N, C-alpha and C positions, 0 to 999 in steps of 0.2 A: 877777558872773558866779558859780552855787553850783560847786564840783567838783565832779564824778561818782568816786562812790567805784567802783572798780577791784578784780575778786580774779580769782583763776586763771582759776576754774572759769564765769565768766559766761558764756562762749560755747559751755561744754559745755546750760549751762542753757534759753538761747536754741536751740538744732541738736532737743533734744526738742519744747519745744513745737508748731515751724515743724513739726517729725514731723506731730503731731498731730494738728493743723490739717490737713493735707493725708488726711489715714485719715481726718478729717470730711466733708470737699468730695469724697472720696471715692463718699461714703456719698450723699450728698447725692444726685451726678450718677447715681449706679445707682439711686434713686427716683423722678427725676425721668422717667424712659422710657427707660434703658438705650441714650440715639442714641449712645452714644460708648462703647466697649467697652473702650476707655485709661482708665483716667483723670487726672486734671490733674499734672501735673509739680508735686512742691512748689517754690516759692521757694527759690535757692540761699539758704544759709547764712549768715551774715555772716562776714567773714576776724576773723582776730585782731587784737582792740584794734580792729574795731571796731563803732559801736552805730548803733542805728534811729532814726530821730525820734523822739521822743514817749516815748524814756526812760528820760530823765533823773528822777533821784530815783528811780529802780524798782532797787531792791537785792532780788536772786531766793536763798536759800540752799541749797545744798546740804546733802546728809544729811553730817554730820560723826563721827568718829569719837570718843574723848575727848581726846588728845591736840591735835585742832584740825585732822588731816587728814581728805579726803574719802579717805571709804571706796568703792575702786574694782574690791574683786574681788568684788562682783555681777554674776553676762554679764546680757544682757535676755536675753527667749524669745525667737524669732522670732516672727511674728504669721502665722497664716494667710494669705495670696490670694486673695482673692474673685474677682480677674482670670480666675486661673489654674483656677480650678475653673469659670468662664462656658465658657474658652475650651476647658476638656476637655471640655465637654454638647456644644456646638457644632459641635464637629470629630466626633461620636459617626456610625458608620458608619448610615449607613438602611437597614431593610431591602429590597433589589429587588423590584420587582416584575415578577412574567412570568405566562408561558398555568401555568393551572390544567391539574394533569396527573389524566387522572382516571382508575382502577383498572377494570375494566370487570367485573363480576355477572353471578349468575348463578345460579338458585336453590338450585344445587345445592351454591354458596359460603356459605348459611345452613343452618345445623344449628339443627334441632332433636325434640324428640322424637316417637320414633317412633312411629305407629302400631301399632295391636291388627295386625297378619300375618295372622288371621287369625280369620271372621266362620263365625255359626254358625247363624245365622238362617234361617229356610224349608230348611235341612239334614236330613235323613238320620243318625244314628252307626248304624253294627252295631257291635255291642260285643263282642265273644267274652272272656270270662274265664276262669280256674279262681282257688278259693277255698278257705280253709281253716280250719275251725273253730281255733281262738282258749283255751276259755275249759271246755272240761271235761276233766278230768282222767282218766279210766278210757276214752271211749270220743274216737275222731278222726274228722273228714268231709272229705271231701274232694270238692270237687264240680266242674263243667267246664256252664258256665252260658253263656248268651248273650242277648245287647241292643237289642230294636229300639226308637230314641228319633228323636221329631222336638220342634223346635225351633223354638217358633212366636214364641220375640226370641230374644237374641244372648245372651241370659240365663235365662228359663224352657223349659222343654220337656215333655213328657212322654213315658211311655217302659210297655213290656210288657218284661219279662223273665220269664227262664225257668232253670229249671236242674236237675242230674240226681245223685246222690251216692254215694259209694263209702264205708266206713268203713275204719277198724282199728282195735283194743283199744289202750291204752296200756298199760308195764310195771304200775302201782297196779291195773288187773283182773285180774293175775293172783297178784298181790301179796298183793290179799286175800282172795283165792279162798283161798290157800294156808293165810293169818296165820287167817281168823278161820271157816275151812273151809264159807264161803259162796261162791257167789258174790252179787256186785254185780248189782240188776236196773238194766238198761238197756234205752237202745229205738235205735233207727236210721232215719235219714233217707232216704226214698226219691226225691222232688222237692219239687218247688214250684214256684208262678208266683205272678209282685206283677207289679200298676199304680204305676208309679212316676212322681215326679213331679221332678225336680231343678231345683234353682235356684244363680243364678251369681252371689254377691257380691264374690271378690274374684279378683284378675284382676294378671299382672305380668310382668316379664322379668328374668330374669339374663345377664350373660356370658362365656361359657365360654372360660377365657384370653382374653381380650377379644379376640378375633378372630368370634368366633360371638354373638349373643343366642339364646336361646331365651324362647318364650312360655312360661307357667304362668298354672294358674286353678284356685281349688277352688271345689269347687261342695257343698251338700246333696241331698241326697237323704229321701224319704219319700215311701213309700207302702203300699197292701194289696193281702193276697195270699191263696193258702192253699197247707197243704202236706202230704205225708201219711208219719208216721211209723209204723215195727214195730215189734212188741213183740220183742225177742228170749230165750225162754223161757229161765231156769231149767235145766229139763229139760226134753230135749229132745224126750222122749215126751209132750211135753204140746205143744201147736197154740198161734204164737202168735195176733197179731189185727192191724189197721193201725188208726190214728187219721186223722182227717180234722183238718187244721189251719187255724183262722182265722191269720192272719199278717201282722200289720203290722210293719215295718220303719221304720228311721233311719238314717240314714250320710253319712257326710262321706269327700270323696275327695278329689284332685289329679290330673289333666294336665298332661303337657307337651306343646308342640307341634312337631313333628319334619317335619310338612312341611304344606300345603295340605289334605290328604287325609288322615293321621295324625297318632295320638297316642298318647300311653302314659299309661296308668293305675292308681292304684295308693288303695284306701282300706279303713275299716272300715264293717261294716253289721250293725246288730244286728237279727233277728230275734227276733219276740216272740212266746211262744205259750202255751195250755196245754197240754197233755200226759198222758195216762194212758200209764199203767205195770201191769202185774202185779203183779196181787195177791198180800202174803204167803204167805196159803196156799192157795198155788194147786191145793194138793189137795185143796180140795172144790169147787174147779172148772177142772172134767178141760175141758169146751167153750170154744172159742174166747168163743163167741156171752154165755157165765157169768162168768168170765175178763175179759168187760171189761167187762159192767153194773157187776159189782166193780171196778172197777181202780180203782187210786190216782191222783188229777190232783194236779199239779207245772206252778207256773208255770216257765217258762224262757226263758230268755235265751241264742239260739243267734251268739256272737258270732265274722263271719267276718271274713277279712285276703282280699282279693279283689286280684288284680295282672291285667290284660289290655289290650290295643289298639284302639282306637277306628279306624274305615274309614269316612272322610265321601262321601256323594251330593251329590249330584254332586261331582266332586273339585275344582272352581274354583271362585273366585267372581269376584264386582265388586263393588267398592262405589259407592253412589250418591248418597255428600255428597262434599264438595269435601274435601284433608286438612288 
């Protein structure tokens, strides 16, 4: 019988081999359907000096150091436990099913863009206003006027306007007279009337101190009308004369809605016309008709700043479409 060579560390090598076989068996059992969550227990390691059948003639070498001894300093790293991970997954608390709680809703809970708080279609605007001239440095005109406008749609209107003017001389009028020893040639405006068309392309709203919404809009105006100017003679011994003017006008304005029947308006209007002025050689034309026939003509832009309020009739309105 061939003797078996025994070494001091043969039982440790066999233990490691048996542990590896046990891990392999556990993996095989998990792949076959997870029928049992517990992995099979590894076979018990043989006692010291005991050998298994079939180990005859098998020699297992352990890593050694240079002096022939076994290196025991390297520690084995713990292996991850698949069984513990599976148990943790299965014991996770499931979501409990229960009755669904419904929160009551209403149309007031849905915030949408606020619709226009003001409608103008088929309503009449009564607009008293005051205005002042902006581009004449010799004479300044103030006017009091009004307009009736009817809105065919919410953005298109037709109206009739009338104004009455008063005037005042500016400081340059007196300065020129003193320095040049000659009075400037100026005309005063007496009245004007026009047929206007309004178009509203811009509408918006803004918040005042985050408490109140105020709607506003921008509208453009174009019209045609007539007016009267009067010559202010440089020498009071000569009579003055008047002129009838054809006055087209254009402008842009803005209105703010304070109530369903009240708005505040401000804007700029340019009244254009060809005016006749007193001739420079007035001494040759003593009568008013002769002076008018020989008058000097000039194209005039009378730019006016207007401020007024509008009253709307009827005072209320109703929406005919869904919100």
